[in-house]
C-alpha positions in Angstrom: 0.0 0.0 0.0 1.0 3.6 -0.7 0.8 5.7 2.4 2.0 9.0 0.8 2.2 10.6 -2.6 4.9 13.1 -3.6 4.9 15.1 -6.8 6.8 18.2 -7.9 6.0 21.7 -6.7 5.3 24.6 -9.0 3.3 24.4 -12.3 1.1 21.3 -12.7 0.3 19.5 -15.9 -2.5 17.1 -16.9 -0.4 14.0 -16.7 0.9 14.5 -13.1 -2.5 15.6 -11.9 -4.2 12.5 -13.4 -1.5 10.2 -12.1 -2.1 11.6 -8.6 -5.9 11.2 -9.1 -5.4 7.5 -9.8 -3.1 7.0 -6.8 -5.5 8.9 -4.5 -8.4 6.7 -5.7 -6.4 3.5 -5.3 -4.7 4.2 -1.9 -6.4 7.2 -0.3 -3.0 8.6 0.6 -2.2 12.3 1.3 -0.3 14.3 -1.3 2.8 16.5 -0.8 4.0 18.8 -3.6 7.7 19.1 -3.0 11.0 17.7 -4.1 11.4 14.0 -3.1 14.1 13.0 -0.6 16.4 10.0 -1.1 14.3 8.3 1.6 11.2 8.9 -0.4 12.7 7.3 -3.5 13.8 4.2 -1.5 10.4 3.7 0.3 7.9 1.7 -1.8 5.1 3.1 0.4 5.8 6.6 -0.9 4.7 7.1 -4.5 7.0 9.6 -6.2 5.3 11.0 -9.3 6.7 13.0 -12.3 9.8 14.0 -10.3 12.9 12.3 -8.9 14.5 11.0 -12.1 13.7 7.4 -11.4 11.2 4.9 -12.9 11.0 1.9 -10.6 7.4 0.7 -10.1 8.6 -1.8 -7.4 9.6 1.2 -5.3 6.6 3.3 -6.5 8.8 5.7 -8.5 7.1 7.1 -11.6 9.2 9.7 -13.4 9.8 9.8 -17.2 12.0 12.9 -17.5 15.2 10.9 -17.5 14.2 8.9 -20.5 16.3 9.5 -23.7 15.0 11.8 -26.4 14.2 8.9 -28.7 12.1 7.1 -26.1 8.4 6.6 -27.2 6.2 9.4 -25.9 5.1 8.7 -22.4 4.1 10.6 -19.2 3.6 10.1 -15.5 0.1 8.8 -15.9 1.3 6.2 -18.4 3.8 4.9 -15.9 1.3 4.7 -13.0 -1.3 2.9 -15.1 1.4 0.5 -16.4 2.5 -0.2 -12.8 -1.2 -1.1 -12.1 -1.4 -3.4 -15.1 -3.9 -1.1 -16.8 -1.8 0.7 -19.4 -2.6 -1.4 -22.5 -6.3 -1.2 -21.8 -6.0 2.5 -21.3 -4.3 2.8 -24.8 -7.2 0.8 -26.2 -10.1 2.5 -24.5 -8.9 6.1 -23.8 -8.4 8.0 -27.1 -7.1 11.0 -25.1 -4.1 9.2 -23.5 -1.7 9.0 -26.5 -2.1 12.8 -27.3 -1.5 13.5 -23.5 1.7 11.5 -23.8 2.8 13.4 -26.8 1.9 16.8 -25.3 3.8 16.1 -22.1 6.9 14.6 -23.7 7.1 16.4 -27.0 5.3 19.7 -26.4 2.4 21.4 -28.2 4.1 22.0 -31.6 5.2 18.5 -32.2 1.9 17.2 -30.8 0.0 19.3 -33.3 2.2 18.1 -36.2 1.7 14.4 -35.1 -2.1 15.0 -35.0 -2.0 16.8 -38.3 -3.7 20.0 -37.0 -2.6 23.6 -36.6 -0.6 24.5 -33.5 -3.4 26.8 -32.4 -5.8 23.8 -32.3 -4.1 22.5 -29.2 -4.9 25.7 -27.3 -8.5 25.8 -28.7 -9.2 22.5 -27.0 -8.3 23.8 -23.6 -11.2 23.8 -21.1 -11.8 26.1 -18.1 -12.2 22.9 -16.1 -8.6 22.0 -17.0 -7.3 25.4 -16.2 -9.0 25.6 -12.8 -8.0 22.1 -11.7 -4.4 22.6 -12.7 -4.2 26.0 -11.2 -5.7 25.0 -7.9 -3.6 21.8 -7.7 -0.4 23.9 -8.5 -1.2 26.2 -5.6 -1.2 23.4 -3.1 1.7 22.3 -1.0 -0.3 19.5 0.8 -3.5 17.8 0.0 -5.5 15.3 2.1 -8.8 13.7 2.5 -11.6 16.2 3.2 -10.2 18.9 1.1 -12.7 19.6 -1.8 -10.0 19.4 -4.4 -8.7 16.1 -3.0 -12.2 14.6 -3.0 -12.7 15.8 -6.6 -9.4 14.2 -7.6 -10.5 11.0 -5.9 -13.7 11.0 -8.0 -11.7 11.6 -11.2 -9.3 8.7 -10.4 -12.0 6.4 -9.3 -14.1 7.0 -12.4 -11.0 6.3 -14.6 -10.1 3.1 -12.8 -13.7 1.9 -12.8 -14.0 2.7 -16.5 -10.9 0.7 -17.4 -11.7 -2.3 -15.3 -15.3 -2.3 -16.5 -14.3 -1.9 -20.1 -11.9 -4.9 -19.8 -14.6 -7.1 -18.2 -17.0 -6.1 -20.9 -14.6 -6.9 -23.7 -13.8 -10.3 -22.2 -17.6 -11.0 -21.9 -18.3 -9.9 -25.5 -15.4 -12.1 -26.8 -17.0 -15.2 -25.3 -20.3 -14.5 -27.1 -19.7 -12.5 -30.2 -20.2 -13.7 -33.8 -18.5 -12.2 -36.9 -20.4 -12.2 -40.2 -18.8 -11.8 -43.6 -21.7 -10.6 -45.8 -21.5 -10.6 -49.5 -23.3 -8.5 -52.1 -22.1 -9.1 -55.6 -18.3 -9.0 -55.6 -18.3 -6.9 -52.3 -17.7 -8.3 -48.8 -18.6 -6.4 -45.6 -17.6 -7.5 -42.1 -20.1 -7.3 -39.3 -19.8 -8.0 -35.6 -22.9 -9.4 -34.0 -23.6 -9.7 -30.2 -26.6 -11.9 -29.5 -28.7 -11.5 -26.4 -27.0 -13.0 -23.4 -27.9 -13.9 -19.8 -26.9 -11.9 -18.0 -27.2 -9.0 -20.4 -24.1 -6.8 -21.0 -24.3 -3.2 -19.8 -24.1 -0.6 -22.6 -24.1 -3.2 -25.4 -23.1 -0.8 -28.2 -20.1 0.5 -26.3 -19.2 -3.1 -25.3 -19.1 -4.3 -28.9 -17.2 -1.2 -30.0 -14.7 -1.8 -27.2 -14.3 -5.4 -28.3 -13.6 -4.3 -31.9 -11.0 -1.8 -30.7 -9.3 -4.2 -28.3 -9.1 -6.9 -31.0 -7.8 -4.3 -33.5 -10.5 -5.1 -36.0 -11.4 -1.5 -36.7 -10.0 -1.4 -40.2 -12.1 -4.4 -41.3 -15.4 -4.1 -39.5 -18.1 -1.9 -41.1 -21.2 -2.6 -38.9 -22.1 -3.5 -35.3 -25.3 -5.4 -34.4 -26.1 -5.4 -30.7 -29.1 -5.9 -28.3 -31.3 -2.9 -28.0 -31.5 -1.8 -24.3 -35.0 -0.4 -24.8 -36.6 -3.3 -26.5 -36.4 -6.9 -27.5 -34.8 -6.2 -30.9 -31.4 -4.9 -32.0 -29.5 -1.8 -32.7 -27.5 -1.7 -35.9 -24.8 0.9 -36.4 -22.0 1.7 -38.7 -18.5 1.4 -37.2 -16.2 4.4 -37.4 -18.7 6.1 -39.8 -18.1 3.5 -42.5 -18.9 5.3 -45.8 -20.7 2.4 -47.4 -23.6 2.1 -45.0 -26.6 4.5 -44.7 -29.2 3.2 -42.3 -31.6 6.1 -43.1 -32.4 3.9 -46.2 -34.2 1.6 -43.8 -36.9 4.2 -42.9 -40.2 2.6 -43.8 -39.1 -1.0 -43.3 -42.0 -2.6 -41.3 -39.7 -3.9 -38.5 -37.5 -0.8 -38.3 -39.0 1.6 -35.8 -36.2 4.2 -35.8 -33.7 5.1 -38.5 -31.5 8.0 -37.7 -31.7 10.8 -40.4 -27.9 11.0 -40.5 -27.8 7.3 -41.4 -25.3 6.1 -38.7 -27.7 3.7 -36.9 -31.2 2.2 -36.7 -33.3 0.2 -34.2 -35.3 -2.9 -35.3 -37.7 -5.3 -33.6 -36.2 -8.1 -35.8 -34.3 -10.8 -33.9 -33.7 -13.4 -36.6 -30.0 -13.2 -37.6 -31.0 -13.7 -41.3 -33.3 -10.7 -41.1 -30.6 -8.6 -39.4 -28.2 -9.5 -42.1 -30.8 -8.5 -44.7 -31.2 -5.1 -43.1 -27.4 -4.5 -43.2 -27.4 -5.4 -46.9 -30.3 -3.0 -47.5 -28.3 -0.2 -46.0 -25.3 -1.0 -48.1 -24.5 1.6 -50.7 -23.1 0.3 -54.0 -19.5 1.2 -54.8 
């Protein structure tokens, strides 16, 4: 168990704040914003975050600033999540993590270039929530349970950990039940992932199937997802990653389709027979 968390004083960044949030949620330890002592670095019950020049999870040391220039982009949060065995899942399920790694280790200019956006776009994505949390955290020298900021950071860390652990459980559940369809139409082939109804039912079935596709790295091949409708006995059908060859608005008027989104990205049907579900996907399929 970690009984104390030490991170650097002065300006705070998103990666060290989030790393501390996760450690607060996991251990409930107080935080000191100061330079670590040699004793801190040797004590595995003191987590030293984003400072100290050492990465040694066995001793709860999580700094990346000593890594060489050519080291893959990483940050304090990455190291903490990796030490908890959650990093790979975080890379799969948290789209914001890799940009955060780039920003912290390469800076805004190179991050913008990597994202293929103007440098100004990085600043345009800043939120007053980010500004306030970082400013208030930077102003602290100590932080402990009962302080409103500490409790808010506990919520942030707990929600992130809960999301990652739940996402992994969902993916494992879906993997045990999912079917993959290769549908043909003329010379074309389209890949569909189908999750039948299960007992118990999976929470957030559309997100669970999308998480499975991402975790299995199937995104470049899968065009559509078919999953149990939470509000009825039928199914939802949606295009994956806005696949350009599917338009479910074309299904408006089908007797067993009770909702077809005008933008074409999904529909809801009372159909339950896999053959009929496959026929609906084909009916939404645009010719090349």
